[in-house]
Residue frames relative to the residue before (quaternion, step in Angstrom):
aa qw qx qy qz dx dy dz
M 1.0000 0.0000 0.0000 0.0000 0.00 0.00 0.00
N 0.2988 -0.7551 0.5620 0.1572 3.55 -0.87 0.98
I 0.1162 -0.8030 0.5838 0.0287 3.59 -0.61 1.16
N 0.3195 -0.7233 0.5814 0.1920 3.55 -0.90 0.96
R 0.2314 -0.8299 0.4974 0.1013 3.57 -0.10 1.31
T 0.6572 0.4851 -0.3249 0.4766 3.58 1.23 -0.11
S 0.4844 0.6752 -0.4458 0.3328 3.59 1.22 -0.16
P 0.5940 -0.5851 0.4113 0.3683 3.61 -1.08 0.66
K 0.6363 0.5344 -0.3387 0.4415 3.60 0.99 -0.76
F 0.6514 0.4962 -0.3158 0.4794 3.61 0.95 -0.83
Q 0.6512 0.5138 -0.3149 0.4613 3.58 0.94 -0.87
D 0.6272 0.5260 -0.3304 0.4699 3.61 1.03 -0.75
M 0.6305 0.5388 -0.3355 0.4468 3.60 1.01 -0.79
L 0.6292 0.5384 -0.3329 0.4510 3.58 1.08 -0.69
L 0.6700 0.5059 -0.2872 0.4612 3.58 1.18 -0.56
A 0.4577 0.7274 -0.4324 0.2728 3.62 1.19 -0.38
P 0.6770 0.4651 -0.3341 0.4623 3.68 0.76 -0.78
M 0.6640 0.5018 -0.3067 0.4618 3.59 0.94 -0.86
H 0.6596 0.5072 -0.3139 0.4573 3.58 0.94 -0.84
T 0.6425 0.5046 -0.3194 0.4802 3.59 1.02 -0.76
A 0.6237 0.5258 -0.3322 0.4736 3.59 1.04 -0.75
E 0.6007 0.5542 -0.3566 0.4527 3.60 1.05 -0.69
H 0.6180 0.5358 -0.3433 0.4616 3.60 0.99 -0.79
L 0.6905 0.4743 -0.2871 0.4645 3.58 0.87 -0.92
L 0.6070 0.5329 -0.3536 0.4718 3.59 1.02 -0.71
N 0.6574 0.5105 -0.3148 0.4563 3.58 0.86 -0.93
S 0.6663 0.5096 -0.3186 0.4415 3.59 0.85 -0.90
Q 0.7023 0.4576 -0.2768 0.4698 3.57 0.96 -0.80
M 0.5870 0.5430 -0.3719 0.4714 3.60 1.12 -0.51
V 0.6436 0.5045 -0.3118 0.4838 3.58 0.97 -0.86
K 0.6727 0.5088 -0.3003 0.4454 3.60 0.89 -0.91
Y 0.7759 0.3900 -0.2052 0.4515 3.59 0.71 -1.04
F 0.7977 0.2974 -0.1448 0.5043 3.58 1.01 -0.76
H 0.3354 -0.7630 0.4868 0.2613 3.59 1.29 -0.14
C 0.4008 0.6899 -0.4842 0.3590 3.54 1.05 0.87
E 0.5927 -0.5162 0.4553 0.4182 3.54 -1.31 -0.10
R 0.6281 -0.4800 0.4301 0.4360 3.56 -1.29 0.20
S 0.6805 -0.4750 0.3344 0.4466 3.59 -1.19 0.33
F 0.3570 -0.7282 0.5448 0.2132 3.55 -1.06 0.78
S 0.7744 0.1157 -0.0752 0.6175 3.55 1.31 -0.28
A 0.0353 0.7860 -0.6157 0.0437 3.55 -0.97 0.87
H 0.1005 -0.7464 0.6550 0.0614 3.53 -1.16 0.71
I 0.0836 -0.8287 0.5533 -0.0136 3.57 -0.33 1.30
E 0.0466 0.7730 -0.6274 0.0815 3.52 -0.81 1.11
K 0.6549 -0.5346 0.3611 0.3936 3.57 -1.23 0.38
K 0.7502 0.4185 -0.2335 0.4556 3.61 0.83 -0.94
K 0.7784 -0.1381 0.1013 0.6040 3.58 0.94 -0.85
S 0.1676 -0.7901 0.5873 0.0525 3.53 -1.18 0.64
K 0.1670 -0.7810 0.5898 0.1195 3.55 -1.28 0.16
C 0.1203 -0.7545 0.6418 0.0659 3.51 -1.28 0.61
D 0.2117 -0.7681 0.5951 0.1049 3.54 -1.09 0.81
Y 0.0911 -0.7901 0.6062 0.0015 3.54 -1.00 0.96
H 0.4225 -0.6436 0.5630 0.3005 3.56 -1.17 0.59
F 0.0582 0.7891 -0.6040 0.0956 3.57 -0.78 1.11
T 0.4071 -0.7050 0.5180 0.2627 3.57 -1.17 0.51
T 0.7884 0.0646 -0.0372 0.6106 3.59 1.13 -0.63
A 0.5815 -0.5923 0.4325 0.3522 3.54 -1.21 0.51
P 0.3861 -0.6945 0.5483 0.2607 3.60 -0.96 0.80
S 0.5334 -0.6109 0.4705 0.3476 3.55 -1.23 0.37
A 0.6429 -0.4969 0.4095 0.4149 3.55 -1.30 0.29
E 0.6233 0.5419 -0.3353 0.4532 3.59 1.09 -0.69
D 0.6285 0.5275 -0.3300 0.4667 3.59 1.04 -0.77
I 0.6625 0.4982 -0.2980 0.4733 3.57 0.94 -0.90
A 0.6365 0.5190 -0.3249 0.4691 3.60 1.01 -0.78
T 0.6189 0.5407 -0.3392 0.4577 3.60 1.06 -0.70
V 0.6487 0.5008 -0.3108 0.4814 3.58 0.99 -0.84
E 0.6349 0.5314 -0.3271 0.4555 3.59 0.92 -0.87
Q 0.6748 0.4895 -0.2935 0.4680 3.59 0.89 -0.92
A 0.6342 0.5338 -0.3282 0.4529 3.59 1.00 -0.83
V 0.6403 0.5097 -0.3262 0.4730 3.60 0.97 -0.82
N 0.6751 0.4844 -0.2991 0.4693 3.61 0.89 -0.86
D 0.6100 0.5442 -0.3529 0.4553 3.59 1.05 -0.68
I 0.6538 0.4959 -0.3079 0.4815 3.59 1.00 -0.80
I 0.6327 0.5415 -0.3305 0.4441 3.58 0.89 -0.92
Q 0.6991 0.4970 -0.2687 0.4382 3.59 0.90 -0.94
Q 0.5788 0.5905 -0.3798 0.4148 3.60 1.24 -0.16
N 0.3242 -0.7811 0.4811 0.2310 3.59 1.30 -0.08
I 0.1908 0.8085 -0.5201 0.1988 3.55 0.81 1.11
N 0.4609 -0.6607 0.5164 0.2904 3.56 -1.01 0.82
V 0.2875 -0.7216 0.6067 0.1688 3.54 -1.10 0.79
E 0.1696 -0.8291 0.5310 0.0422 3.55 -0.50 1.25
E 0.2252 -0.7247 0.6389 0.1263 3.50 -1.25 0.68
I 0.0049 -0.8101 0.5835 -0.0568 3.57 -0.57 1.19
F 0.1952 -0.7758 0.5907 0.1054 3.57 -0.93 0.90
Y 0.0766 -0.7942 0.6029 0.0024 3.56 -0.86 1.06
P 0.4635 -0.5841 0.5635 0.3556 3.56 -1.13 0.57
I 0.6352 -0.5860 0.3411 0.3699 3.58 -0.96 0.87
D 0.7124 0.4541 -0.2658 0.4643 3.60 0.99 -0.73
Q 0.7063 0.4212 -0.2667 0.5026 3.61 1.28 0.04
V 0.3654 0.7243 -0.5006 0.3020 3.58 1.25 0.29
P 0.5127 -0.6471 0.4569 0.3310 3.63 -0.83 0.91
A 0.6060 -0.6109 0.3872 0.3312 3.56 -1.05 0.85
C 0.6409 0.5507 -0.3290 0.4217 3.62 1.10 -0.57
I 0.6016 0.5578 -0.3566 0.4469 3.61 1.24 -0.21
N 0.3350 -0.7429 0.5520 0.1767 3.56 -0.76 1.10
L 0.1439 -0.8223 0.5485 0.0468 3.57 -0.65 1.10
T 0.4084 0.7488 -0.4538 0.2578 3.61 1.21 0.16
R 0.7293 0.4116 -0.2434 0.4893 3.62 1.16 -0.36
L 0.2454 0.7788 -0.5433 0.1952 3.59 1.10 0.49
P 0.5340 -0.6894 0.3930 0.2919 3.59 -0.90 0.94
E 0.8168 0.0588 -0.0193 0.5736 3.60 1.07 -0.54
P 0.4883 -0.6504 0.4840 0.3230 3.59 -1.03 0.70
G 0.7769 0.3568 -0.2537 0.4525 3.55 -1.18 0.50
I 0.3596 0.7417 -0.4952 0.2744 3.59 1.23 0.22
K 0.3037 -0.7886 0.5147 0.1452 3.60 -0.96 0.85
T 0.7699 0.2098 -0.1141 0.5918 3.57 1.22 -0.52
V 0.1779 -0.7841 0.5895 0.0774 3.54 -0.99 0.90
R 0.2776 -0.7388 0.5947 0.1532 3.54 -0.94 0.97
V 0.0899 -0.7875 0.6097 0.0094 3.54 -0.79 1.10
I 0.2193 -0.7418 0.6207 0.1280 3.54 -1.00 0.89
R 0.0536 -0.7981 0.6002 -0.0056 3.55 -0.83 1.04
I 0.1004 -0.7630 0.6379 0.0287 3.54 -0.94 1.01
G 0.7833 -0.2803 0.1312 0.5392 3.55 0.01 1.34
D 0.7357 -0.3425 0.2981 0.5025 3.54 -0.97 -0.92
Y 0.5428 0.6767 -0.3627 0.3404 3.59 1.29 0.08
D 0.8159 -0.0341 0.0441 0.5755 3.58 0.95 -0.72
Q 0.0746 0.7523 -0.6507 0.0709 3.49 -1.18 0.75
C 0.2827 0.7582 -0.5503 0.2058 3.58 -0.57 1.12
A 0.5739 -0.5563 0.4697 0.3749 3.51 -1.30 0.42
C 0.1461 0.7961 -0.5680 0.1489 3.57 -0.86 0.94
I 0.2596 -0.7727 0.5607 0.1456 3.57 -1.10 0.74
G 0.5380 0.6745 -0.3775 0.3363 3.61 1.29 -0.14
L 0.5594 -0.5725 0.4771 0.3629 3.53 -1.38 0.06
H 0.0901 -0.7940 0.6011 0.0048 3.55 -1.09 0.81
V 0.5468 -0.5570 0.4904 0.3878 3.54 -1.28 0.28
T 0.5115 -0.6437 0.4622 0.3322 3.60 -1.23 0.23
N 0.7806 0.0995 -0.0541 0.6148 3.57 1.26 -0.37
T 0.5711 -0.6248 0.4059 0.3445 3.59 -0.98 0.79
A 0.5352 0.6308 -0.4051 0.3894 3.62 1.17 -0.42
E 0.6390 0.5446 -0.3167 0.4414 3.60 1.21 -0.47
I 0.5557 0.6504 -0.3801 0.3518 3.62 1.24 -0.24
G 0.3496 -0.7014 0.5449 0.2980 3.59 0.79 -0.96
T 0.6850 -0.4597 0.3599 0.4358 3.55 -1.27 -0.34
F 0.3025 -0.7466 0.5740 0.1467 3.54 -0.91 1.04
R 0.0246 0.8086 -0.5862 0.0446 3.56 -0.88 0.96
I 0.2831 -0.7140 0.6152 0.1777 3.56 -0.85 1.00
I 0.2150 -0.8218 0.5184 0.0978 3.57 -0.49 1.19
S 0.7894 -0.1195 0.0450 0.6004 3.59 1.21 -0.37
F 0.0306 -0.7631 0.6426 0.0614 3.52 -1.35 0.26
D 0.0034 0.7813 -0.6239 -0.0185 3.52 -1.21 0.51
F 0.2542 -0.7545 0.5932 0.1191 3.51 -1.28 0.53
N 0.1497 0.7801 -0.5896 0.1463 3.57 -0.67 1.15
D 0.8705 -0.0278 0.0078 0.4914 3.56 -0.95 0.95
G 0.7506 -0.4256 0.2181 0.4559 3.58 0.87 0.96
V 0.6587 0.4660 -0.3122 0.5014 3.58 1.27 0.21
L 0.1867 -0.7445 0.6344 0.0916 3.52 -0.90 1.05
R 0.0959 -0.7811 0.6159 0.0353 3.58 -0.74 1.08
I 0.0999 -0.7757 0.6227 0.0232 3.53 -0.88 1.06
R 0.1400 -0.7667 0.6236 0.0604 3.56 -0.88 1.03
F 0.0265 0.8203 -0.5673 0.0681 3.55 -0.87 0.95
K 0.1108 -0.7648 0.6307 0.0708 3.51 -1.34 0.38
L 0.3752 -0.7030 0.5598 0.2273 3.52 -1.35 0.20
G 0.0767 -0.7816 0.6175 0.0434 3.53 -1.17 0.62
K 0.6037 -0.5570 0.4317 0.3728 3.52 -1.31 0.07
């Protein structure tokens, strides 16, 4: 089979592990820091970043705890589910403020076990075993914004 490695669809497939890891990072940030999900994310194949509103800088130990929690989830080999809901039947816990277009009738929700569930239009792996090792490579805190940079490895 001849695969066009420059096609947008192929390039999106390469982002699926990183995008799924972003979901897990968000879930663990919410769990450990009681913050909102990232308000800005830039997902790339080699490294990615997420920005969070924070009042004070977390410690390196706190960030290491989040990194370990994400890896613990990945190692559980959890299926990543795609669920479609009519807009009027979306569970109350799903934030709909970032829907891509007004008047949408069906919402796609990505669920990763009991760890994450959110509306999303991106590509994802089918099982967390496909993600690899999650590593936070740096973080910084400036003017109320915590930026976390991360990458995946084998």
